N, C-alpha and C positions, 0 to 999 in steps of 0.2 A: 498276506497279500493274495489276491485272486487275479489270475491271468485268464483272459478270454481269448480263444483262437478260433478264427473262422476261415475255413478253406473254401475258396471259390474257384471257378474255372480258370480265372486269369491271375488273381492275387490271393495271398494268404495274409490275413489281418490279425493284429495282436493289440490287446489293451490290457495293461496291468493296473489294477485298482488297489491303492494302499491308502492308509490314513494320512500319509505324508504327501500324496499326490497321485496323478494319473499319467502313465506313459503309453505311447502308441508306437506301432511299427507296422510296416507293410513290406512284403517281399513277393516276388513272382512265385506262383504255384509251380509244383513239379509234378506234372501229370503222370510221369513214369512211376513215381512213388511219392504220393502226397505226404506220407509221414516224414520223408526226408526234408521237404520244404517246411513243415511245421517245426521240426526239431532244429533245423538251421536257423529259422526265424526266431525261435524261442531263445537260442543261444545269443543271437545278436541283440534281442530285446534286453536280456539280462545283463549284457555288456554295455548297454546304452545309458547307464546311470541310475537304474532303479535301486531303491533302498530296500533290500530284502530283509524280511523277518526270518524267524526260525523256519528252515526248509520244511519241517514237519507241519507247519501251519500255512504253507503255500499250496494253493489249489490251482490246477490247470483245468479249465472247463472248455471243451472242444466241440465246436459245431462242425460236423463231418459231412462230406459228400460221397463217402466211399460206397455206401449202400446204393445211393442214387445212381452213381456211375456204373456200378456193377450191373444194375438192373437195366439201365438205358442202353448200355453197350453190350448187354448179354455176355458178360464176363464173370458170371457167378460160378458156383460149385456144380459139379455133376450130381444131379439130385434124382431121387426116386420118390414115388408116391405109393402109399398103401391105403386102400379105401375099401369100403364095403362092397361085396360082390354085386355087380350090376351097375356100379357107379364109377367105373374106371375112366369113362369118357366125359365126365362132367367138365373137365378143363377144356376139352375140345368143343363141346356143344355150347357152353356158355349161355348167353341170353340171346333173344331174338332182336335185340336193339342193334341198330346199324349206325355207326358214327358218321358214315358217308353214304347217305341214303341213295343218292342218284349217281354215284360213281360206279360204273359197271366194271371197272378194273380193280376195285378196292379188294384187298386181301387182308384178312384178320391176322393179328400177330400170332405166330405159332406158340403153342404152350411151352412153358419153361421145361416141362417134363414130357419127353416124347412118349408115344404109345408103348414102346418097348420097355420103358422104365416105370410103367404104371401097373400095379399089382392089386388084385382083389382077394379079400379073405372072406371065409364063411363065418358070418356073425350078423346079428341084427338087433337093433334097439328100436322100440316103437316111439311114436311121437309123444307118448306119455312118459318116456324114460324107463319103460319096463324092458327087461332083456327077453327078447323073443327067441333068439338063437345064441347060445353061449359061444364064446371064442375059446378054443382049447389051446393048451401049450403046444400040441403037435402042429396045429394050424399055423401058429406064430412061427415056429421053426421052419415049416415048409415054405412060407412066403419069404422069410429072411434068407433062406438058402438059395433062392432064385435071384437075389440081387447080384448085379455085376460086381466083379472084383474091384473095379475102379470107382464104385459108388462112394461119393464123399459125404453126402448128407441125405437124410430121409425125412419126408413129410408124411405124417399120419393124419388122415381126416376120415373118420368113420361117421356113418349116419346117426344123427341125434346125439353125438358124443357130448355136446354141451349140456345135455340133461343127465347122461350117465357116462362118465369118462373112464370107467373101469377098464374097458377093452383097449382103449388107446394107451392108457398108462402101462398096461401089460406088454404091449408091443414096444413101447418106448423103452421100458426097462430091459427087455431082451436085446433090442438093437443097440442100446448104449453099452451093454456088456460086450458087444462085438466091436466097440470102438467107433461107432457111427455118430455123426452129429445129427441129433434128432429134434424135429419140431413137431409138437403135438397141437392139433387145433384146439383142444380143450384148454391149452395154456396160452396159445397165441391169439385166438379169436373165438372165444366161447359164445358165439352168437349164431342165430339161425340165418338162413340163406345159404344153401349148399354150395353154389358156385362161388360166391364171394368168400365164404369161409375156406373153401379148398384153395382158391387162388391166393388168399392171404397167407395161409400156412405154407404153400409152395414157395411163395416169394421169400418168406422168412428162411426156409431151408436153403434156398438158392443163394441168398446173400450172407447168411450167418457165418459160414467159414471165412469168407472174405473180410467181414467186419471183425471177427475174432482175431484173425491174423494181424489186421491193422492195429487194433487197439492194444494188442499185446506188444507189438513193436513200439507203439507210441508210449505205452506205460513204462517199458524198459528204458527208452530214451529220456522220458521225463524224470524217472527216478535217478538216472545218471546225472541229470542237470540239477538235482537237489529238490525236485518238486515232490511234496509229501503226499499229494492226493490228485487223482485224475477223475474227472466227471465227463460224461458225454451228453450233449444236448439231444433230446428226442423231439419228435414231431408234435407232441402234445403241448409243448410250451413249458419245458422244465428240463432237468438233467437227471441222470442216473449213473450208477457205477459202470465201469467198463464191462464187468461180467453181465450185468443186466442188459446192457446194450448189445452184447454178443448173443445172448439168449433170445432176445426179442429184437433182432436186427431190423425187422420190417418197420419198427417204430422210429427208425432214424432216417427214413428216406427223405424227409423234409426238415432235417436237422438245421441246416444253415438258414433257410428262409424263416423257420420258427424263431431262431435266435434274433434275426432282424426284427421280426414283429414284436418280440418281447422288448427289445431296445426302443422301438418306436412307442410302445405303450408307456414306458417310463418317461420318455421325453414329453409325450402328450400330457401326462399327469402334471409335469412341471410347468408346462406352458399354457395348457387349456384348463385343467382342473381335475378333480378326482374322478369324474365320469366323462372323459373326453369323447368327442365324436370326430374321428379322423380316419383318413384313408392313407395307408402307408405305401410308399413307392420305394422299393429297394432295387436300384438299377446299378448293376455291376458291369463286369466285362463281358459276361456271357448271356445273362438273362435279366428280366425285370420281374420281381415278385411283388404282387399287390395283395394287401389285406385290409379288410374293413374292421375298424375298432369302434364299437358302439358302447362305450363305457368299459368294455373288457374285450379280450381277444375273441374274435369269431372262431367257432369250432365246427368241425364236421366229423362224421363217423364213417364216411365213404368217400373215396377218391379214386382216380384212375391215373396211373403213372406208367408211361411206356405201353399203353394199351392194356394194362393189367389192373383189374379192380383190387383195391386194398380196403379192408374193413377194419379200421382202427381209429381211435380218437386222435385228431390232428388239428393244429391251427388251420383255419380255413384260408388258404392262400391260392391265388391264381397266378400261374407262372407263364410268361410268354418269352419267346426267344428274341428279346430286344435288349441288347447290352451294348456297351461301347465297342466290343469286338464283333458285333453282328455284321456279317458280310453283305454288301450291296451288290446286286446283279440285275440283269434284264432277263425276263422270261422269253419264251419263243415268240410271243406277240409284241415284244418291245416294252412291256410294262416293267416298272422299277419295283423290285422286291428287296426287302431288308430283313435278314434273318430267315429262319431260326438258326441257320448255320453260323458258327462263330469261329473267329481266328484263334480264340482261346489264349493261353499263355505262350504257346509255341506253335506257330511262329508269331502270333499276335498281330495287331494292326500293322499296316505298312510302315507307319511312322516309328514303330519300335525297332526297325532296322533289319528285320529278318523276313517278314512276309511281304506279299505284293498285292493282295486283294484289298479293294477299297472297303473301309469299315466306317461305322458311326464316329469313332474316335478321330479317324483321318478327316472326316467331314467337319467336325467341330474344330479341329486344328486349322483347317483352311479358312474357316469362318472367323478365326481369331478368338474363339471362345475358350480355347485352351492356351495358356501361356507356357511355351516350352521351357522358359527359364525356371519355372516353379514346379514342374512335374515331379512327383514323388519327392518334393522338397529339394529339387535340384539334383537328386541322386541319379536320375535317369534322363539321358539326352534323347530328344525326339528328332527324327529325320524328316524335316519338312519337305524336302525335295522328293523323297520317296513317297510321301503321302500325296503330293501333287501329281506325281506320275500315275499313282493308283487311281485317283479320281479322274484324271484325264482319260484313262482307258475306258471309263464309264461315260464320261461326258461326250466323247466323240460320237459313239453310236446314238446317243440321245439327241445330238444336234444342238447342244447348249455349251456354255462355257463352264469352267471348273467350279466357279462359285455357285452358279445355278444348280449344277449337279449336286454340290454339297448341301445346298438348301433343300433340295428334293429328298436327299437321303434322310435329313433330319425330320422333314415333314412326314415321311412314310413311317419312320420308327415311332414318331409321336402318335400317329394314327393307330399303329399296332398297340401301343400302350393305352390309348384312349378306349379301344374296344375291350381291353382286358379290365380296365377300371369299371366299365359298364357291366361286365359280367359279374364282378364281385359286389356291385352296388345296385344298379337298376334291376338286374335280373333277380336280386334277392329282396326287392321291395324297398330299397333305399334310394333317396335322391342325393346324388353327390354334392349338390349345391348346399346341402345342410351340413357339410363336413369341411374340415380343413385338410390339407394334404401335408404329410410329413415325407420329405424327400431326402433319401440318404443312399449310401453306396457311392462309388467313385464318380458315377456319371449322372445321377438323378438331378443334381442341382443345375445342370446345363439345360435340362428339358422341362423342369417342373412348372415354370411360369406359363410357358406356351401350352402345356398339357392342361393345367388348371383352367386357363382361359377357354379352351375348347370344351371343357366340362361345365362351365359356368361357375367354377369355384373362384373365390376372391382372396383366399389366404393360403399361404404355404409356409411351413416351418422347416427350416434346414438346421438340423441339430448341430451342436458343437461336435467337432471331429466326425463329420458325416461319413467319411470314407471308411471308418472302422466301427460303425454303430452296431453291426451284427456281432462283432467280437465283444463289444461292450454289453450287448444283450446276453451273450453267452456267459460272460463273467458275473452278471447279476442274476442269473437264473436260479430259481429255487429247486430243491430236490422234489420231484413230482412223480407219483405213481398213479396209474389209472387202471380201473378194473371194470369189467362188464359181465353181464349174464342175462341171457334170454329167459323170460319167465312166462310170457303169453297169458296175462291175466286181465279180466275186465276191470275197468276203473269204477268200483262201486264204493258205497259208503263204508262197507266193512272190509275193504281190501287191506291186507296186511303184508307188507314186504320187509318187515323188520328182520325176519330170519335170513332173507337173501342178503340184505345189506350187512348183517352181522357176519355172515360167512366171508363176504368180500373184505370186511375190516380185518378178519383173522389173516387172510392172505397178505394184506397190506402190512400188518404188524410184523409178520414174519420177514417180509422183504426189507423193511426198514431196520430190523434187527441185524439182518445179514450185512447191510451197508453201514452198520454202526451209527445210525441216525436216531437220536432220541425221540421216542414216540410221544413224549409229553409236549413236544414243540409243534406237533402237526395240526393242521386244520383240514377238515373233511367237508366235501361238497357232494350232495346227492342229486342225481338227475335221472330222468327216465325218457326213453323213446316212446312216444305215444302216437296213435292214429285213430281215425274214425274206423269203426269195425267195417271190414270189407275193403279198406284201402290197402295198397301194396307197399307204401313207403311212409316213413315216420318223421316226426319232428322231435327234437330234444328239448325238454323243458325241465326247470328245476323241480325237485321232488319235495313235497311238503307232507306232513302227517295228515293234513286235512285234504281229502280227495277233492273237495269242491274248489280249493285253491289251485290244485293241479289242473282241473278241468278249465278253470278260468284262464290260466296261463296258456294252456294248449289252444283254446279257441282264439286267443289274441295272436298267438304265433301263426296259426293257420290263416287268419285274416291277413296278416302282413305278408306272408310268403305266397299265398295263393289267391288273395283278393276276396275271399269269402270264408265264412265259418258256418257250421251246421250244429247249433247248440242242442238241437233235439236228438242228434245221433249219439249212440253209445260210443264210449271211448275205450280203447284197448291199450294196456301197458304191454309193450313188446319186450323191451330190454331195459334193465336198470344199470346205472353207472355210478361209480364212486371215484372221486378224484381226491387224492390225499397229498397235501403240500406241507413240506417242512421249509419254512422261510430261512433263507441264508442271510446271515448278518453282513451288511455291506455299509461302507462309509456313505454319509449323506452327499448329495451333489455339491460340487464346489462352485462358489460364486466368483465372478470376476472381481478382483480387488484393485486392479489398475489397468491402464490401457491408454491408447492414443486417440486423438480426434481423427475424423475422416481425412482431413488435410494432412495430418502427420503420417497416416498410414497409407497414403496414396503413393504408389510405386511408379505409375506412368499414366499417360493419356494417349490413346491410340484411336484415331478415327472417331473422336468424340466419346469414346468409351473409356471410363476411368478404371484403371487397374488398382485394386486395393488389397493390401495384406490383411486378410480377415483376422488372423491370429493376433494382430496388434490392436484391434479395435477395443475401445472401452465399452462398458455397459451403457446403454441408452444412446449410443452412437446411431445416427440416422444417415442412410445412404439412398440417393435417388438415382434411378436408372437413366441411361444405360451404364452398366458397370459390370466389371468382373471382380468377384471376391475370391482371391486365390488363397490356398492353404496347401500343406504338404500332400494330402491324399485326396483332394477333391477341389472342384471349382464350382462356384455358383454364378450363373449368368442372370443378371437383373436387366430385363429389357426396358425400353422406354414405356412409361406409364406405370411402372412398379417402383415401390420404395421398400426399404428394409430397415429394421431396427434391431439392435442387439439387446437381448434381455439380460437379466441379472446373472444367468447361468452361462451366457455365451451363445445361446441359440439365436439364430436369425429368424425374425418374424417378417415375412414378406407379404405385402398387401398390394392388391391391384388398385390403380388410381380410380377405378370405377366403383370401388367398395364404399 
């Protein structure tokens, strides 16, 4: 049995996949200690009737937000940085780019490592990887002696260490002998760009002790529950061992959204075909995560989280603070804003009975798009009067009634998500009208049709069990390792990168051996970051032994992303990448074998809106809007002009009447 667990800001979701069936569970998250919520929910899931196999054959695959929260809330370890003399202020200098160009009061995020914790050593490696000034043992001891006694972790980032890592490894060995948690840039981000590489290494050092402590508690609790193996989802779209997650904690900062994107890809292949074109919308309680899938998951090697650049291979996801718990308020000019602040799990939306701020969930409840009788399968009561009071506090200064205020909240949060979808599609050279939308998470089904209409999209897919699809994606994630190395070589007919790829394969082989994953089952994909000579940024394309094929792929990618190509210009290979995947055996998707007609599954009719038990519907059942399709962990709102059909696997296929 494989159990997927996804911790969100509001709820923690579980899916158990076994050859005899699939079980789901959802519990409120516990922000004071997310591990407690995972372990408590896991115990309840195992008590809910799952048929367990041998515990040694049971795997828990966890999508974690621990690294993300530690980074965004600045609650990581007390970290120090060791770098080459003259480069101690790289973190503070950064780039000359300004995210808020015309904001005269804008202030950059302070570095994770203050100036007093940044230390320089006498050593130097040239841009060709030659040692210009050797690093002596005495110099290593001198700088380590200067570290504060309360230093918890150490980041080491020396100039050009991705070409010659000997000096970094010497410092790392001496620091680990002193009991420090050490992050070396040659292991975390062996790529060029001094600022981004330093930032990534520092982020890893900052969150690694937090992640290590979390996964150790989780592993201990999972073992006590009889779980034989624990895996952690990473941002690249796969999973790794807890040890690997702790060592390269920076790779888990988009763990949860990556699990959702993987789940969406599997659903897309079942509903659209082997090379689907879909845009996934994962709207939970705190945020909305959007990803574009053009046959496969979109990937990026550079992202910014909490104002900090991270240089690592990740699923290309754009996140916006638009969730069910997003708080609505008026700004100083009286304009309505929704998010990014969220009521989270505690106190949660006003209707949860503890909070008082108006949220998107409260607005949907007032608009009767959430049926309080079926929320969390009836396990959680909703306080309608409290939600009305919260919305009234907003409606009065707006000069409108409660229903108009609620509709305005929904319209604003939809506009926020529409902008996010355009970032991941239009700004990357894609037309959203060429894609279907996959809507999942507890809240996405309530907004998907209106959002699709505003984007000109005519079809929406709401997966089976949409409220826990990220947990399902975690459960079905393969074991994945990704490696990179900067090479800086011109793309010529005689270019040979076999030696570089071979060295990366050696690293991968050793890592899979440590995790006891058979090497004979892996599949490897080679890629390269390329650019026209003189450019400052690259595009990633698949690597082929024939340089002409690489050039053709790069020209095409450049045309799509930038609107032009320059085939007469020489191409430079900057960084090579290796992705190694060990496919996890998983049961095939289960088809619906029985079910009710729409009439038999109808629970109520309210204001001409038909309330239907989605879980009771048989395959090929057809629903015409307006309708609410309710299920334990999500609700789908089907407005007038839309219809829905249940496919063989239980997924809902929504189509606009204009399609």
